[in-house]
C-alpha positions as CSV (number, residue, x, y, z in Angstrom):
1,M,10.5,86.4,91.9
2,T,13.1,86.6,89.1
3,A,13.7,82.9,89.3
4,L,9.9,82.2,89.2
5,L,9.3,84.4,86.2
6,R,12.2,82.8,84.4
7,R,10.7,79.3,85.0
8,A,7.2,80.5,83.9
9,R,8.6,81.9,80.6
10,A,10.5,78.6,80.0
11,G,7.2,76.7,80.5
12,A,5.3,79.0,78.2
13,R,7.9,78.5,75.5
14,G,7.6,74.6,76.0
15,D,3.8,74.8,75.4
16,A,4.2,76.9,72.2
17,G,3.9,73.8,69.9
18,L,5.4,73.4,66.4
19,T,6.6,76.3,64.4
20,L,5.4,76.6,60.8
21,P,8.7,75.4,59.3
22,E,8.7,72.4,61.6
23,L,5.0,71.6,60.6
24,L,5.9,71.9,56.8
25,V,8.9,69.5,57.2
26,T,6.7,67.0,59.1
27,M,4.0,67.1,56.4
28,F,6.6,66.7,53.7
29,L,8.1,63.6,55.4
30,L,4.7,62.1,55.9
31,S,3.7,62.6,52.3
32,M,6.9,61.0,51.1
33,I,6.3,58.0,53.3
34,T,2.7,57.8,52.0
35,V,3.9,57.9,48.4
36,L,6.4,55.2,49.0
37,M,3.8,52.9,50.7
38,V,1.2,53.5,47.9
39,G,3.8,52.8,45.2
40,T,4.9,49.6,46.9
41,I,1.3,48.4,47.3
42,S,0.5,49.3,43.7
43,G,3.6,47.4,42.5
44,F,2.6,44.3,44.4
45,S,-0.9,44.6,43.0
46,R,0.2,44.9,39.4
47,A,2.6,42.0,39.8
48,F,-0.2,39.8,41.3
49,T,-2.6,40.8,38.5
50,R,0.0,39.9,35.8
51,D,0.8,36.6,37.4
52,R,-2.8,35.7,37.8
53,S,-3.6,36.7,34.2
54,A,-0.6,34.7,32.9
55,S,-1.8,31.7,34.8
56,D,-5.4,32.1,33.5
57,S,-4.0,32.4,29.9
58,T,-1.8,29.4,30.3
59,M,-4.7,27.2,31.7
60,V,-7.1,28.2,28.9
61,A,-4.4,27.6,26.2
62,A,-3.4,24.2,27.7
63,T,-7.1,23.1,27.9
64,G,-7.8,24.1,24.3
65,M,-4.6,22.5,23.0
66,K,-5.3,19.3,24.8
67,E,-8.7,19.0,23.1
68,V,-7.4,19.9,19.6
69,T,-4.6,17.4,20.0
70,R,-6.9,14.6,21.1
71,V,-9.2,15.1,18.1
72,V,-6.5,15.5,15.5
73,R,-4.7,12.4,16.7
74,S,-8.0,10.5,16.3
75,G,-8.4,11.6,12.6
76,T,-9.2,8.8,10.1
77,E,-10.1,8.3,6.5
78,L,-13.6,7.1,5.9
79,R,-15.7,5.5,3.2
80,L,-18.7,7.7,2.7
81,T,-22.2,7.0,1.3
82,G,-22.2,7.8,-2.4
83,G,-18.4,8.0,-2.5
84,G,-17.6,4.6,-4.0
85,S,-15.0,2.3,-2.7
86,A,-12.3,5.0,-2.2
87,S,-11.9,6.5,1.3
88,A,-12.4,10.2,1.8
89,P,-9.5,12.2,3.2
90,V,-9.3,12.8,7.0
91,F,-9.7,16.6,6.4
92,I,-12.8,18.1,4.8
93,E,-11.7,21.7,5.3
94,A,-8.2,22.9,6.1
95,K,-7.7,26.6,6.6
96,P,-5.5,28.8,8.8
97,N,-8.2,29.3,11.5
98,T,-10.7,26.6,10.6
99,L,-10.3,22.8,10.5
100,T,-13.0,20.2,9.7
101,M,-12.2,16.5,9.8
102,Y,-13.4,12.9,10.5
103,A,-12.3,11.3,13.7
104,Y,-13.2,8.5,16.1
105,I,-13.7,10.2,19.4
106,D,-15.9,9.5,22.4
107,T,-17.3,6.4,20.7
108,N,-19.1,3.4,22.1
109,S,-16.6,0.6,22.1
110,A,-19.3,-2.0,21.2
111,S,-20.5,0.0,18.2
112,P,-18.0,2.7,17.3
113,R,-19.1,5.5,15.0
114,P,-17.0,8.3,13.6
115,M,-17.7,12.0,14.0
116,K,-17.3,15.0,11.8
117,V,-15.6,17.7,13.9
118,R,-14.8,21.3,13.2
119,F,-12.6,23.8,15.1
120,A,-13.0,27.4,14.2
121,I,-12.6,30.9,15.8
122,D,-15.9,32.7,16.1
123,A,-16.8,36.4,16.2
124,Q,-16.2,36.5,20.0
125,R,-12.6,35.2,19.4
126,R,-13.4,31.8,21.0
127,L,-12.1,28.5,19.6
128,V,-15.3,26.5,19.1
129,E,-15.6,22.8,18.6
130,T,-18.6,21.6,16.7
131,R,-19.6,17.9,16.2
132,W,-21.8,15.9,13.8
133,P,-22.0,12.1,14.7
134,A,-22.5,9.6,11.9
135,T,-26.2,8.8,11.3
136,N,-25.7,5.1,10.6
137,T,-23.9,2.3,12.4
138,T,-21.7,0.8,9.6
139,A,-19.7,2.0,6.7
140,P,-20.2,3.6,4.3
141,W,-20.9,6.5,6.6
142,S,-23.4,9.3,6.4
143,F,-23.5,12.6,8.4
144,P,-26.1,15.3,9.1
145,P,-25.9,18.5,7.1
146,M,-23.5,21.2,8.4
147,S,-26.4,23.3,9.5
148,S,-27.5,20.6,12.0
149,P,-24.7,19.9,14.5
150,S,-25.3,17.7,17.5
151,S,-23.2,19.9,19.8
152,S,-21.1,23.1,19.8
153,R,-18.9,24.4,22.7
154,P,-16.0,26.7,23.2
155,V,-12.7,25.0,24.1
156,A,-10.6,28.1,24.4
157,R,-11.4,31.8,24.9
158,F,-9.7,35.2,24.7
159,I,-7.8,34.6,21.4
160,P,-6.5,38.1,20.4
161,T,-7.1,39.4,16.9
162,S,-3.3,39.7,16.4
163,A,-2.8,36.0,17.1
164,P,-0.9,34.0,14.4
165,A,-2.7,31.4,12.3
166,L,-4.1,28.6,14.4
167,F,-3.3,25.7,12.0
168,E,-0.5,24.8,9.7
169,Y,-0.6,21.6,7.7
170,L,2.4,19.4,7.1
171,D,3.1,16.4,4.8
172,K,4.8,13.2,5.8
173,D,8.2,14.9,5.7
174,N,7.1,17.6,8.1
175,Q,7.1,20.2,5.3
176,P,4.3,22.8,5.2
177,I,1.7,22.3,2.5
178,S,0.8,25.6,0.8
179,A,-2.8,25.9,-0.1
180,P,-3.7,27.6,-3.4
181,S,-6.0,30.6,-3.3
182,G,-9.0,28.4,-3.9
183,G,-8.1,26.1,-0.9
184,F,-6.7,22.6,-0.7
185,T,-7.4,20.2,-3.5
186,S,-8.6,16.6,-2.6
187,T,-5.1,15.4,-3.4
188,Q,-3.5,17.9,-1.1
189,L,-6.0,17.0,1.7
190,K,-4.8,13.4,1.4
191,D,-1.2,14.6,1.7
192,I,-1.8,16.1,5.1
193,A,0.0,13.9,7.7
194,A,0.2,16.3,10.6
195,V,-1.1,19.6,11.9
196,R,1.0,22.2,13.6
197,V,-1.2,24.0,16.1
198,T,-0.4,27.5,17.5
199,L,-2.8,28.7,20.1
200,T,-2.5,32.2,21.6
201,V,-4.6,33.3,24.6
202,Q,-4.8,36.7,26.2
203,A,-7.0,36.4,29.4
204,D,-6.1,39.9,30.6
205,A,-8.4,42.4,28.9
206,T,-6.2,45.3,30.0
207,D,-3.2,43.8,28.2
208,R,-1.0,44.4,31.2
209,A,0.1,40.8,31.0
210,E,1.6,39.3,27.9
211,P,-0.4,36.7,25.9
212,V,0.5,33.0,26.2
213,T,1.2,31.0,23.1
214,V,1.5,27.2,23.1
215,H,2.7,25.1,20.1
216,N,2.2,21.4,19.2
217,A,2.7,19.4,16.0
218,V,0.1,16.6,16.0
219,G,0.5,13.5,13.8
220,I,-2.3,11.2,12.6
221,P,-1.4,7.6,13.5
222,N,-4.5,6.2,11.8
223,L,-3.1,7.1,8.4
224,G,-0.3,4.6,8.8
225,I,2.3,7.0,7.5
226,S,5.7,6.8,9.1
227,R,7.0,10.2,10.0
228,V,10.2,9.0,11.7
229,R,13.3,10.0,9.7
230,P,17.0,9.1,10.2
């Protein structure tokens, strides 16, 4: 009987389960493992979001820069209706965040006509391209009023308010041309031989990813100005 009672007591102790200290230790270890797992997953999620936002910003900036470069390189001086025999400068308006110019882009090869093109940052912080095609087929050229563009479209979005100036204007020696407080004079507009473009894009509204900035200095081959130096 003594042996049977001893075995019964041992079985009862085996079915007693966990003690309170053992339960607390188990819960603590499980919570630590959970915290580590959540932290790892959150880190991967943040890294993925940053990489995706950086890729989005890069793609938007590259697309916008490509269009600005294409138009600026196509810039040309024009003889305008009522302007006499002298050609008007390539640039009509040259400001830090606004550029208006004449260019031959997307023209019909059989009957090419120039366009008036403006790039400007609007209230939604988008870089918007606006176009006015020439209204006649031969020089001297005429254009619709500024209030009647033929098309307007954003070429880049998400430009932060802290972004640097979009355009800087250079002479034939690659030196910046400083505009007076009243804006460029017609003589200074004629001196512009290149445009340095700095386009900053922040596609991540949470600012967890750094903005992307692309730079390019775009010459104007149609001016016939040599900008190659020893």
